[in-house]
N, C-alpha and C positions, 0 to 999 in steps of 0.2 A: 596696577589695576587688575591684570590677569591673575596674578598670584593671589590677590584678595578674593576674587571670584571663585577660584579653584578651592581655596581654603574654606570658603563658606559652603560650597557643595559638599566637601568632605565632612564638615561639622554637622550639616543637616543629615547626611547619610548615616554618620555614626550614631546620631540621636535616634535613628530608626531601629537600632538593635534593641531588642527587649531584654531586660534584666530579669533574672529568675532566682528566687531564693529557694532553699531546700523545701520550704513549706508550700511554695506555689508551683514547683516543678511539675510539668505535665498537665497543668490545669487548663491550658489553652486560653488563658485570660488575655494574652497579648498576641499580636501578630508577628510574622517573620519579616526579616529583611529580605527584600527581593532584589536580586542582581539582574542586570540586563543580559540578554542572551549574547554570548561573545561573537564578535565578528572574526572570522577565520582568516587572518592575514598569514602570509607565508614568509617565515624567516624573520619576522619583526614583531613589534608589540602594537596592539590596538588598545588605546587608552580608554578607560571607562569615563574619564573626564575629558575636557576639551583641550587640555594641555599636557605636556610631556612630563610634568612633575606633579606631585600631590603634597600639599602642605600637611605636616603631621606635628603632633605636639612635641615630639622629641627630635625634630629635625626635618629634613626634606627627603621624601621618598623619590628617588630619581635613578636614572641609569648610571649608577656609579658603583665602585668597588668598596672594599673595606677601608681603604686608605682615607676616603673622604669623610668618613664618620668617626675615625679613630677607634672603631670597634672591629675585631676580627674573631668571630665565634669559632673559627677553625684554626686559630693561631697555634694551638698546642697539639695539633694533629698533623703536622707536616712530616715529611719523610725523615725517618731516623729518630723521631721524638718518642721513643719507646719508654714506657714506665718500666722500672726495674722488675715489676711483677710479671711482665710478659716477655722480657728481653730474650729469655732462653726457650720460649715456647716454640715447638716445631711449626714450620710454615705449611699449614694445611688449609684446605677449604672444606667446610662442613655443609653437606647438601641434604636437606630433608626431602625425602621422596614421599609425597603425600599419599599416593594411592597404595604404596607398599608398606607404610608404617615403619620406615627405616631411615637411617642416615648413612650416606656414603661419604667417606673421607678421601680427599684427593691430595696428593703430594704436589705442592706448587712447583717444585723443581722438575719432577719427572712427568708431570701432567697425567698421572695415572691414578686410578682408584686403588687405594692400598687396603681398605677394609670397608665393610658394610655391616651394620648391626641394627637389630630391632629396637624401637623405642616405645611407640604407642600408636594408637589409631590417628591417622591424618595429621602427621607433623607438618605444621605450617611454616615456622621460622626457627632458625637457630640464633639465639640472642645472647650476646656477651653481657654478663652482670656488671653492675656499676663498679664493683671493686676489681673487675677484670680477672677474677679467679675461677669463674664458672661459665660455661656456655650452656644455656638452657634451651632444650628442645621443646617447642610448644605443641604438645599432642592435643589438638583441638577436640576431636571427637572422643579421644581417650581420656579427656578430663584430667590431664596430668602434665607435669613438667619433668623432663628427664635431664639430669645433670651430666655434663661432659667435663672431664678434667682436661683443659687445654695444654697441660704440660705433658700429657701422655697421648691425647687424642682418643681416649677411650671413656666409656661410661664410668661415672664416679660413684655410683650407688643406685639405690632404687628410685623410681619415679616418685614425685611428690604430688599428692592429690590436689588438683586445682580445677575449679569449674570453668569450662568454656574458654581455655586460653588460646584465643586466636592469635594474639600478638602480645608483646611484653615490652614495657619501657620502665625507666627508673627516673624518679625526680632528680633534678640537678644536684640537690644536696645529699643524695644517696639515702635519704631516710625511708623511702618507700619504693617498692616495686609497684608498677601500674599494669595489672593484667587487663588486657582489652578483651572483654567478654562480648564478642560481636553479637552472637545470637540472643543474648540476654539483655542487650542494650545497656550494659554496665561497664564502668571503669572501676575495677576493684583495687583499692590501695592496700597493699600487703607488706608484711615484713620482708625486706629484701633478701634475707638469708633463709628463714624458715618458710616463707610464703604464707604465714598465718594471716587471715583476713583482719584488717583494721577498720576499713570503712568502704562501703560499696556505694558508688555514685551512679545513680540511675540517670542516664542521658536521654532516656525515653525513646519512643518511636519517632520523635522529631529528629533523632539521629540514628535511624535504622541503618545497620551495617557499619557501625563505628569500627574503624580498623587501623589507621595510621596516624601518627602523632609527631609533632616537633615542638620545641620549647623556645620561648623568648630568651634573648641574651642574658637577662637578669634572673631568669628562672621563675618569674612571678606568674606567668601564665603559659598555657599550652593551647595549641589548636589541633583538633582531631578532625579527620574526614569521616563523612557519613555516606557511605557508598550507595545505599539503597534509598536514601532520602534526598539525594542531590544537594546536600548541605555540608556546612562545617559547624563545629561546636567549639566555643572558646571556654577554657577551664581556668578558674582561679586555683592555683596550686596550693597556696597557704590554707585556704578555706575548703579545698576539695569540693568546689561547687561550680555549677554552670553559670557563666556570665551571659552568654547569649548564643544565638544561632544565625548563620548567614546562608541564605539561599543562593545556589549557583544555577538553578534551573531544574525542573522536574526530570528532564532527560539526562542530566549530568550524573556521572558515576565517579566521584572523586576517589583517588587512590592514595599514592604516596604523597608526602608533604615535606618540604625542606625550606629552611630559612637561608637567605643569602649571607655571605661572610660579614657584611656590614650590619646585619641584624635588623634590616629595614623591610626588605621585600620577601614575601613568602611565595614559594612556587608550589602549586597544587596540580598533580597529574590528574587528568580527566579522561578515562578510557573511552567515553562516548563522544567527547568533543575532539579527540585526536590532538591534544595539546595540553598546555599548562596555563592555569589561571595565575595571575599575579595579584597579591594582596598587600595592603597596608595592614599589618597585624595589630598595631597599637589601636587604630580606629576601627579595625575589623570591617574593612570595605574592600571591594574588588577594584583594582586600578588598571588591569590590562589582561591580555591573553597572547600567548605565543603558540602558533601552530607547529607541531613536530611531525607526528606520524600516526598511523592507525593503532588504536587501543593503547594509548599512552599509560604507562604503569609505574615503573620504578624511577627514583631520582637519587643521584649520587654526586656529591661535589668532588672535583678533582683534588689530588693530593696537595697541589699548590694553591687551591682556593680560587682559581681563575675561571673555572668552567663547571657547568652542571651537565652530567651525563644522564640522558633521558632514554629509558628503555621503552620502545614502542612494540607491544606484544604482537601486533600484526594482524588483528582480526576485525571483522565487521559484525555488528549486532545482528542476531537472527530474530530478535523480537524486541518490543518496547516495554515489556513487563519485567519487573525485577525478578531475578538478579541480573537482567540484561545479558543473556548468554551470547558469547561471541564465537566466531569460527574464523579460520584463515591462518596463513603462515607468512604474511608479508612483513615480518618483523625487521626492525632496524634499531640503531641507536642514533639519536640526535644529540649534538653538543651545543649547549647554549653558553654564550659569554655572559658572565655576571656583570661585566662592565657596560655592555651594550644592550643586554636583554634580547639578543637576536641569535638565531641559529647560525653557527659558523662551520659546521661539518655534519655530515650524515654518513653513518657506517652501515652498509647493507650486509645481509647474510646471503651469500650465494646459495641458490637453491631454496631459499626461504627459511624462516625460523620463527620462534615465539619467545623472545627474550623477556624476562620477567623481573626477578629480584636478585640482588647480589651486593657487591661492593668493589672497592678499588684496592689493589695490592698496596702493601705498606710503602713501597718505593714509588708508587704512582704510575708505574709502567704498564700495568695490566688492569682491565676491567673484567670482572668475573660475573656472569649472569646465568641464572637457571633458564632452561628452555622448557617452559611450563607444559606445552602440548607437544614437545618434540623429544622429551626424555633424554636430553643432553644438557651439558653445561658448556656455555660459550666463553671463550677467552679472547678478549680484544687487546690488541696493541693500542695504547692511547695516543701514540704519535709523538715524534720528536724526542727530546730529552725529557723523559718522565712525564709525558703528556703535554709538553710545552707547545707542540704543533699538532693540534687535533686534525688538521686537514690531511695529514698522512696516516691517521689511524685506520685500523682494519681488523677484520676477524683473523685470528691466528689459528684457532683449532676448535673442534667440538669434542667433548669427552662424554661417552655414553654413561648414564647413571640409571637410577630406578625410574619408576613411573610417576609422572607429574612432579618433577622437582620444583620446589618453590623458594622460600626465603633463605637462600644460602648465606653463610658468613665466611669472610676471608680472615684468617687469623695467623699471626698477631697483627694488631693495628696500633699505630701511634696514638697517643692521647693519654690524658691523666685519668679519665673515667669514661664509662659508657652510659649513654642515655637509652640504650636498648635497640630494638629492632635488629637489623643485620649489622649494627655497628655504627651508631651515631656518636662520634667521639668528640669530646671537648677537652 
């Protein structure tokens, strides 16, 4: 009886999502889906429905790992699973220094900066291409993408003109690059090699501040965060169109987004709510919330697919108007178990810090994060054998870099192809 009631609730909630065609987009003819304000539990999940599971059309959304569904979206990104394309690439970390217009290159073995070079104005992220052959520097205000050759660690040629490249992703089939033009409210589908524009998808002011994306296991849809609108947008990849929007609350500021290994539960960092929302992506409804720490920002699965590393940038809001400026340095990393959807460890930064974006080392033993307001890169030991025991994880060192380091990438990474950002490998 309980399962039937919960299933009915989700069907009704899913029906509230409004569908939008290209012709009607932005017309305001339909209303938004409204999510309840999250209850801030500590270390556990607060369910949006009255039970601990939510019935979905493709199975049960529950506190379970990949084994229960037979799906593991990170199965090809385990330690040692290098593509021949990257096997001989040097082990470097590429750090975009937003305020300097430069990229610093760190040797992972010596933990030292070996070179820094200019790229363009306000580099936001360093993004591995789908075919793993290029690292693209997103020069946001410079309106360009600078190519880095990961075999040499140096620039591979002149920058390519691209409008408003805040972030960059690739469709799972590799046919398109998806440039996230945050200021223009666009997702631009481009040729993945030349970056020539093929189709511009206007997500509208309903998705003001579009910035981070992840993809369903079958690649049929993507969900993107809308930082300044407190919403999410669901995208039909084949038709390059908007399916609908989901409200998280006007005071929400959603950031990074990652799907769990089983391909059922989506985690959405919210820097104003100090934790992560949990979603049923198929029905596009919120099902829970996990409190982590102040100014929750970046999300990274562990190399073995058991944990999610959550970067809490450590600040409190100075005001309630967008873009929700934050201050403070009480940064930390929270570790969530995918199996229990609960926080199992917290790693502090002695003396304070502002961890932001990054990724996990190829062997899973290190978590690298930029210190956005601290002008350093943090290196964490993930604990135990290659992250198997996060309760023993800790900060190892800080490496000084340029001003306002942001979306760093760790390279090389295991995986067959990259979906973009700082290395979403599948």
